[in-house]
C-alpha positions in Angstrom: 86.7 54.1 211.9 88.7 55.3 208.9 91.3 53.4 206.9 94.6 55.0 207.5 97.9 54.9 205.6 100.2 54.6 208.7 103.2 56.1 206.8 101.2 59.4 206.4 99.6 59.8 209.8 101.2 63.0 211.1 100.9 65.1 214.2 101.9 68.8 214.0 102.3 71.2 216.8 103.7 74.6 217.5 107.4 74.5 218.6 106.3 76.0 221.9 105.0 72.7 223.0 108.4 71.1 222.5 109.9 73.5 225.0 107.1 73.6 227.5 107.1 71.7 230.8 104.8 68.8 231.2 104.7 65.1 231.9 102.6 62.2 230.5 102.6 58.5 230.5 103.4 56.7 227.2 99.8 55.9 226.4 98.7 59.4 227.2 101.3 60.7 224.8 100.2 58.2 222.1 96.6 59.2 222.6 97.5 62.9 222.0 99.4 62.0 218.8 96.5 59.8 217.6 94.1 62.7 218.1 96.3 65.3 216.5 96.8 63.1 213.5 93.1 63.7 212.7 93.2 67.5 212.4 94.4 69.9 209.7 97.3 71.9 211.2 96.9 74.6 208.5 93.2 74.9 209.0 91.5 77.9 210.6 89.3 76.0 213.0 89.7 73.2 215.5 87.2 70.3 215.9 85.2 70.5 219.1 85.5 66.7 219.5 88.1 64.2 218.3 87.2 60.6 218.5 89.9 57.9 218.8 88.8 54.2 218.3 90.6 51.4 220.2 91.1 49.5 217.0 92.9 52.4 215.3 94.9 53.0 218.5 96.1 49.4 218.5 97.1 49.5 214.8 98.8 52.9 215.1 101.0 51.9 218.0 101.4 48.1 217.5 99.7 47.0 220.6 97.2 44.2 221.2 93.7 44.9 220.2 92.5 43.1 223.3 94.2 45.6 225.6 93.9 48.7 223.4 90.6 50.0 224.8 91.7 49.5 228.4 94.9 51.5 227.7 93.0 54.1 225.7 90.3 54.6 228.4 93.0 54.8 231.2 95.0 57.3 229.1 91.9 59.5 228.6 91.2 59.5 232.4 94.8 60.5 233.3 95.0 63.1 230.5 92.1 65.0 232.1 94.4 65.8 235.0 97.4 66.9 233.0 98.6 70.5 232.6 101.3 72.1 230.5 103.4 75.0 231.7 104.4 77.7 229.3 106.1 81.0 229.6 105.0 84.1 227.6 108.2 85.4 226.1 106.8 88.9 225.7 105.9 89.6 229.3 107.2 86.6 231.3 103.8 85.4 232.4 103.8 81.7 233.4 100.7 79.8 232.2 99.4 76.5 233.4 97.1 75.1 230.7 94.9 72.0 230.7 95.4 69.8 227.7 91.7 69.0 227.5 88.5 70.7 228.7 86.4 67.5 228.7 86.4 64.0 227.4 84.1 61.0 227.1 84.2 57.2 226.4 81.9 54.6 224.9 82.4 51.0 226.0 80.1 49.5 223.5 81.9 50.9 220.5 85.3 51.1 222.0 86.3 54.7 221.6 87.1 57.9 223.6 86.5 61.5 222.7 88.8 64.4 223.5 87.9 68.1 223.6 91.2 70.0 223.6 91.2 73.2 225.8 90.6 76.5 224.2 94.0 77.8 225.4 96.0 75.1 223.7 94.2 75.0 220.4 96.1 78.0 218.9 99.3 75.8 219.2 97.7 73.1 217.1 96.0 74.8 214.2 96.6 77.6 211.7 100.3 76.7 211.8 102.4 78.1 209.0 105.7 78.6 210.7 107.5 77.5 213.9 106.0 74.1 213.9 107.2 70.5 214.2 105.8 67.7 212.2 106.2 64.0 213.3 104.8 60.9 211.6 103.4 58.4 214.1 105.4 55.5 212.7 108.6 57.4 213.6 107.9 57.2 217.3 105.8 54.0 217.3 108.5 51.8 218.8 109.7 54.2 221.5 108.9 52.9 225.1 109.8 56.1 227.0 108.0 59.5 226.9 111.4 61.1 227.6 112.6 59.6 224.3 109.6 61.1 222.5 110.1 64.5 224.1 113.8 64.6 223.2 113.1 63.3 219.7 110.5 66.1 219.2 113.1 68.7 220.2 115.7 67.3 217.9 113.3 67.1 214.9 112.4 70.7 215.5 115.9 71.7 214.6 116.7 69.3 211.8 117.2 70.5 208.3 114.5 68.5 206.4 115.2 68.9 202.7 112.9 66.3 201.1 114.8 66.4 197.8 118.1 65.3 199.4 117.9 63.2 202.6 121.7 63.2 202.9 121.7 66.7 204.4 118.9 66.1 206.9 120.8 66.8 210.1 120.6 69.2 213.0 121.3 69.7 216.7 119.5 70.5 219.9 121.4 72.5 222.5 119.9 72.8 226.0 120.9 73.6 229.5 120.7 70.7 231.9 118.4 72.7 234.2 116.0 73.5 231.3 116.0 69.9 230.2 115.0 68.8 233.7 112.3 71.4 233.8 111.0 70.4 230.3 110.7 66.8 231.4 109.4 67.7 234.9 111.9 65.4 236.5 111.6 67.0 239.9 114.1 65.4 242.3 114.7 62.4 240.0 118.1 61.8 238.5 119.7 64.8 240.2 123.2 63.5 239.6 124.5 64.0 236.1 125.6 60.4 235.8 122.0 59.2 236.6 120.4 61.8 234.2 122.8 60.8 231.4 122.3 57.0 232.0 118.6 56.8 232.6 117.2 59.7 230.4 119.7 60.9 227.8 121.5 57.7 226.9 118.3 55.8 226.9 116.7 58.3 224.5 119.8 58.1 222.3 119.7 54.3 222.2 116.0 54.1 221.5 116.2 56.7 218.7 119.2 55.0 217.1 117.8 51.5 217.3 114.1 52.2 216.7 113.9 55.0 214.2 115.5 56.2 210.9 117.7 58.7 212.7 121.1 58.6 214.4 121.7 60.7 217.5 125.1 61.4 219.1 126.4 63.3 222.1 130.1 63.9 221.5 132.2 64.5 224.6 133.0 68.0 223.4 129.3 68.8 223.4 129.0 68.3 227.1 129.8 71.7 228.6 130.8 72.2 232.2 130.9 75.2 234.5 133.4 74.2 237.0 132.7 70.6 237.9 129.0 70.8 237.0 127.6 69.9 233.6 125.8 73.0 232.5 124.6 72.2 229.0 124.6 69.5 226.3 124.3 69.6 222.5 122.7 66.5 220.9 123.3 66.0 217.2 120.9 64.2 214.9 121.2 62.9 211.3 119.0 61.0 209.0 120.1 57.4 208.7 121.2 56.9 205.1 120.2 53.3 205.2 116.8 52.2 203.9 113.6 52.9 205.9 113.6 49.8 208.0 111.0 51.2 210.3 108.6 52.4 207.6 105.4 50.3 207.3 104.0 49.0 204.1 
């Protein structure tokens, strides 16, 4: 196990992964982030195996060390079954890609190993443009994968000028049907009122209360076609208050 500066642990991925359709549990999502924080996104090669220790997993996500390995092992098992659906914008081909090709665990030393699939690796390394970078501590307190997915999309479009945080703002405009597809909601929250209450508003509340960003959905940013809500435009801005959520 390595000593980590939690403020610097970062996961980087191609923006395509923000827009793709997939679902994960919270611990599966955390496991992927923990694994990606170990690779060099600008590098030319991808490690064949990435090892995540339960102790690191507990520290990174603020969970009990006693339960961390159980959660880690369960997340590994479920992640083996997960697919991500992407669309090739050049020819319209729809691809279903496994996140990992294989995985392993070791009870004695409390770790799991992930081998990311060959098809998904190009979206995780050699990234010099069209990528999103998120530090683990920024999403550590989120309790919903929907919140994390929406946060990823918002961060993709934010203007991050490190020399002047006051202008770090942006917006994410999406059609409701595309948002539902992205989150793989199926027949859940089919009514706009339910989608807004249980997915969108929950994500806004979590981001505003548990991160260093403020998200809003002004009434004028809810666009209807007839009586049906067609699209929304979420706005995000860096909170000018001190970094309450940053760890020492």
